[in-house]
C-alpha positions in Angstrom: 81.8 149.9 90.1 81.6 153.3 92.1 79.1 156.0 91.1 79.7 159.6 91.7 76.6 161.1 93.4 75.9 164.8 92.2 72.4 165.1 93.9 72.5 166.2 97.6 69.4 164.0 98.5 70.8 160.9 97.0 74.0 161.4 98.8 72.2 161.7 102.2 70.1 158.7 101.3 73.3 156.7 100.7 74.6 157.5 104.2 71.4 157.5 106.1 72.9 155.7 109.0 74.6 158.8 109.9 78.0 158.0 108.4 79.6 160.1 105.4 79.6 159.0 101.9 83.3 158.9 101.6 83.6 156.6 104.8 81.1 154.3 103.3 83.1 154.3 100.1 86.4 153.5 102.0 84.7 150.7 104.1 83.2 149.1 100.8 86.6 149.3 99.4 88.2 147.8 102.3 85.7 144.9 102.4 86.2 144.2 98.7 89.9 144.1 99.0 89.8 141.9 102.0 87.5 139.4 100.5 89.8 139.3 97.5 92.7 138.7 99.6 91.1 135.8 101.5 89.8 134.2 98.4 93.6 134.3 97.0 94.8 132.8 100.2 92.5 129.9 100.1 93.0 129.4 96.4 96.6 129.2 96.9 96.3 126.8 99.8 94.1 124.4 97.8 96.4 124.5 94.8 99.5 123.8 97.2 97.9 120.5 98.1 96.0 119.7 95.0 98.1 116.6 94.2 97.2 114.9 97.6 94.4 112.5 96.9 92.4 109.8 98.9 92.1 106.2 97.9 89.2 107.0 95.6 91.1 109.7 93.9 89.4 112.6 95.4 91.1 115.7 96.6 91.9 115.9 100.3 91.9 119.5 100.4 88.9 121.4 99.0 86.6 124.4 99.5 83.8 124.4 101.9 81.6 127.5 101.1 81.9 130.4 103.5 81.8 131.1 107.2 79.1 133.0 108.9 79.5 136.9 108.3 81.1 138.8 111.0 82.4 142.2 111.6 86.0 143.0 112.0 87.0 146.6 113.1 89.8 148.1 111.1 91.3 151.4 111.0 89.0 152.0 107.9 86.0 151.3 110.1 83.8 148.1 110.7 84.1 145.7 107.8 81.7 142.9 107.1 83.7 139.8 106.4 82.3 136.7 104.6 85.5 134.4 104.8 85.8 131.3 102.6 86.3 128.0 104.4 88.4 125.0 103.7 87.7 121.3 104.3 91.2 119.8 105.0 90.7 116.0 105.3 94.5 115.3 105.8 95.5 113.8 109.1 98.5 114.8 111.1 100.6 111.6 111.6 102.1 112.9 114.6 99.0 113.9 116.6 96.4 111.7 114.7 94.3 114.9 114.3 92.7 116.5 111.2 94.8 119.3 109.7 93.1 122.8 109.8 93.5 125.6 107.4 94.5 128.7 109.4 94.3 132.1 107.6 97.1 134.4 108.1 95.3 137.3 106.9 92.3 136.9 109.1 92.8 134.5 112.1 89.8 132.8 113.5 89.8 134.9 116.7 90.4 138.2 115.2 87.7 140.7 115.7 89.8 143.9 115.8 92.8 144.7 113.7 96.3 145.2 115.5 96.0 148.9 114.6 92.6 149.2 116.6 94.0 147.2 119.4 97.1 149.7 119.7 94.6 152.7 120.2 93.0 151.2 123.2 96.0 151.6 125.6 96.8 154.9 124.3 93.3 156.3 125.0 93.4 154.6 128.5 96.7 156.4 129.3 95.0 159.5 128.1 92.5 159.1 130.9 89.6 157.7 129.1 87.2 155.6 131.0 86.5 152.1 129.7 82.7 152.6 129.5 83.7 155.6 127.1 85.7 153.7 124.5 82.6 152.6 122.6 81.0 156.0 122.1 84.6 157.5 121.6 85.4 155.2 118.7 82.1 154.8 117.2 82.2 158.0 115.2 85.4 156.9 113.7 84.7 153.3 113.2 81.1 153.5 112.3 80.2 150.9 115.0 81.1 150.4 118.7 80.6 146.4 118.4 83.2 144.6 120.2 84.1 147.7 122.3 81.8 147.5 125.2 83.1 148.2 128.8 83.0 144.5 129.5 85.2 143.8 126.5 87.8 146.4 127.5 87.8 145.1 131.1 88.5 141.7 129.7 91.4 143.0 127.5 92.7 145.0 130.6 92.8 141.9 132.7 94.5 139.8 129.8 97.0 142.6 129.4 98.0 142.8 133.1 98.6 139.1 133.0 100.9 139.5 130.0 102.6 142.3 131.7 103.2 140.3 134.9 104.6 137.5 133.0 106.9 139.7 131.0 108.2 141.3 134.2 108.9 137.7 135.7 110.7 136.5 132.6 114.3 135.1 132.7 117.0 137.6 131.5 120.1 135.4 131.9 120.0 134.7 128.0 119.8 138.2 126.9 122.6 140.6 126.9 121.7 144.4 126.9 124.8 146.4 126.1 123.3 149.9 126.2 120.4 150.8 128.5 117.9 153.7 128.3 116.1 154.8 131.5 113.3 157.3 132.1 110.3 158.0 134.3 107.0 158.6 132.7 104.3 160.4 134.4 100.7 159.8 133.0 97.2 161.0 133.7 95.9 157.7 134.9 92.8 158.0 137.3 94.3 157.2 140.9 93.1 158.4 144.2 96.3 160.3 145.2 98.5 161.0 142.4 99.4 160.5 138.9 101.0 157.0 137.9 104.8 157.0 137.5 106.2 154.5 135.1 109.8 153.5 135.4 110.9 152.4 131.8 114.0 150.6 130.8 114.7 149.9 127.2 118.0 148.0 126.2 120.0 147.2 123.0 120.9 143.6 122.7 124.3 142.5 121.2 122.7 142.1 117.8 121.8 145.9 117.9 118.0 145.5 118.2 116.2 147.6 120.9 113.6 146.1 123.3 111.7 146.9 126.3 113.6 145.5 129.4 111.4 146.3 132.4 108.4 148.3 133.3 107.2 149.0 136.7 105.4 151.6 138.8 107.5 153.9 141.0 107.2 156.6 143.7 108.3 159.7 141.9 111.4 158.2 140.3 113.0 157.8 143.6 116.4 156.0 144.0 114.6 153.3 146.1 112.2 152.5 143.5 114.6 152.4 140.6 116.9 150.1 142.9 114.2 147.7 143.4 113.5 147.5 139.6 117.3 147.0 138.9 117.7 144.5 141.7 114.7 142.4 140.4 116.2 142.5 136.9 119.8 141.4 138.1 118.0 138.6 140.3 116.5 137.4 137.0 119.8 137.1 135.5 120.4 140.6 133.7 124.0 141.3 133.0 125.2 144.9 133.7 125.2 147.2 130.7 128.2 148.9 129.3 126.4 152.3 129.2 123.3 153.6 130.6 121.3 156.8 129.3 119.1 158.9 131.3 118.0 162.1 132.7 120.4 163.8 135.1 117.6 164.4 137.8 116.6 160.8 138.0 117.1 158.8 141.1 118.2 156.0 138.7 121.9 157.0 139.0 122.2 156.2 142.7 120.4 153.0 142.2 122.6 152.2 139.1 125.9 152.8 141.1 124.6 150.4 143.8 123.3 147.5 141.6 125.6 147.9 138.4 128.6 149.9 139.6 130.7 149.0 136.6 128.1 150.7 134.0 129.1 153.9 132.6 126.6 157.0 132.7 125.5 159.2 129.7 123.3 162.2 130.6 120.4 162.8 128.2 121.1 165.8 126.0 117.5 166.4 125.3 116.6 166.9 129.1 119.9 168.9 129.6 119.2 171.3 126.9 115.8 171.9 128.4 117.1 172.4 131.9 119.7 174.8 130.6 117.3 177.0 128.6 114.9 177.0 131.7 117.9 179.0 133.6 118.2 181.6 130.7 115.9 184.3 129.5 113.9 183.6 126.4 115.8 186.2 124.5 119.1 184.1 125.0 117.5 181.0 123.8 118.3 180.9 120.1 121.9 181.7 120.7 122.2 179.4 123.6 120.6 176.5 121.5 123.1 176.9 118.7 126.0 177.0 121.2 124.7 173.8 122.9 124.5 172.3 119.5 128.1 173.0 118.8 129.0 170.9 122.1 126.8 167.7 121.4 127.2 167.9 117.6 131.2 168.3 117.7 133.2 165.9 115.9 135.2 164.5 119.0 135.5 165.1 122.7 138.3 167.8 122.3 136.2 170.0 120.1 133.3 169.6 122.4 135.3 170.8 125.3 136.5 173.7 123.2 132.7 174.6 122.5 131.9 174.2 126.4 134.6 176.7 127.0 133.1 179.1 124.3 129.5 178.6 125.9 131.0 179.4 129.4 132.8 182.3 128.0 129.5 183.5 126.4 127.2 183.0 129.1 129.0 182.3 132.5 129.2 186.0 133.6 125.6 186.6 133.6 124.1 183.1 133.8 126.3 181.0 135.9 123.7 178.5 136.8 122.8 177.6 133.3 126.6 177.1 132.6 127.0 174.9 135.8 124.2 172.7 134.5 126.8 171.8 131.6 130.1 171.9 133.4 129.0 170.1 136.5 127.9 166.8 134.3 130.3 167.4 131.6 132.0 164.0 131.8 128.6 162.2 131.8 127.4 164.4 129.0 130.5 163.6 126.8 130.7 159.9 127.6 129.2 158.9 124.3 132.4 159.8 122.4 134.1 156.6 123.8 131.8 154.5 121.6 131.2 154.0 117.9 130.3 157.0 115.9 127.4 155.2 114.4 125.9 154.9 117.8 126.2 158.4 119.0 122.9 159.5 117.7 121.3 156.9 119.8 123.2 157.5 122.9 122.8 161.2 123.2 119.3 161.1 124.3 116.5 158.8 125.8 114.6 159.3 122.5 113.4 155.5 122.2 111.4 156.2 125.4 110.6 159.8 124.7 109.0 159.1 121.4 107.0 156.2 122.4 105.2 158.3 125.2 105.3 161.6 123.7 101.5 161.7 123.4 100.7 161.0 126.9 103.6 162.0 129.1 103.0 165.8 129.1 99.3 165.5 130.0 98.4 167.6 133.0 94.6 167.0 133.4 93.9 163.8 135.2 90.2 162.7 134.6 88.2 161.6 137.7 87.2 158.2 138.4 88.5 154.5 139.3 91.7 153.6 138.0 94.6 151.2 139.0 98.4 151.0 138.8 98.0 147.3 137.5 95.9 148.5 134.7 98.1 151.6 133.8 101.3 149.5 133.6 99.3 146.9 131.6 98.2 149.6 128.9 101.8 151.2 128.9 103.2 147.6 128.3 100.8 147.1 125.4 101.8 150.6 124.0 105.5 149.8 124.0 104.8 146.4 122.7 103.2 147.8 119.7 105.9 150.6 119.2 108.6 148.0 119.7 107.6 146.2 116.4 108.5 149.5 114.5 111.7 150.3 116.3 114.8 150.0 114.1 118.3 148.5 115.1 120.8 150.9 116.1 123.3 152.2 113.4 126.3 149.9 112.9 124.7 146.9 114.7 127.8 144.8 114.3 129.7 147.2 116.4 127.5 146.4 119.5 129.2 143.2 120.2 132.7 145.0 120.1 131.4 147.2 122.7 130.4 144.5 125.0 133.9 142.8 124.2 135.7 145.8 125.7 136.8 147.2 122.4 138.5 150.9 122.5 137.0 153.7 120.3 138.7 157.0 120.1 136.6 159.7 118.4 134.1 157.2 117.4 136.6 154.9 115.5 137.8 151.5 116.6 141.3 151.3 117.8 143.0 148.4 116.7 145.0 146.0 119.0 148.3 147.2 117.4 147.6 150.7 118.0 146.4 150.0 121.6 149.8 148.4 122.4 151.8 151.1 120.9 150.0 153.7 122.8 150.4 151.7 126.0 154.1 151.4 125.4 154.4 155.1 124.6 152.5 156.0 128.0 154.7 153.5 129.9 158.0 155.2 128.4 
């Protein structure tokens, strides 16, 4: 039972280790809840196999006390765990080995919760040295156990191996219909310059999003992007139907070389930023609204009329700003040829932007040793963690139709009969 402490001295005594009273309460609550969950898990496992008996009528699956206490780092801090054990005497007929109880809540290898593991790559990409991880997190977790420089180094090596294996996997069995591309500059501690990450995220035929490839590049050059795309093609990747990216990328030259059949969609988020940078701040509110009338139009015809209105309003004084729209107009409006449910996803490179939002605009690069391999590994783990939370695109059933070459007009599917009639009318 929790007790409210009203005496200041008692409160200080209750947190003599330097932690706050509320943190101690949270950690104690987390420990109790985890213990109850583990006990319930073991009880359910034993109850499931209660009918299995040996030749003497004794149960084959019984409790076996508790394991040695250990600390687990969680987002609530370091929690002491005294996990119950199970004595499973059953034998696997296939292997001849004893069966083992494996907790789904707290695996035997677990020393850090997944949430804590996600934080480590993020801190590294922010420029934190591996030797500083323990002190940096001790104030939040109540301990630096398991976060020594040696532990972080071992994790980094492991993640580098995982990243290399990921970038060498077979892509022939996966079909990416849409593709987002972006270059991310992060403050990794390198001798000469910041690390530039080339990131490709795709949409599979079933509508789910996933990381396609991740590599380091030289300032987002066409050559770097071409190397990445050629490697993906060599591993069996099929050309996507539509690629989305920033207009300034060397990616487009590489895409036309490696996957010439893929259509191009410019990112509206980047484009709006480029246009506003060519306008005085006093014009930003009106220009932002006028640009929204373009990308938010209900169809291509209305979008073109909004472009004409934007040109009329700003063309005389700010020709360069207007040219940023008119010069790339076809690529900016390409999304109108696809299902309306997908427009919100195809207008920007948001899946990449949101994943790296906390690290991509960092300008201060911390000093000290660093490596591209470690930076790529950390970025890989960051995306891997984010990927688990990505939702499928709207209207996922329509992605397969896009790959099949179905025609969409103003976001709606054009049936075969309508296409035939239209073709006859054009021929006549």
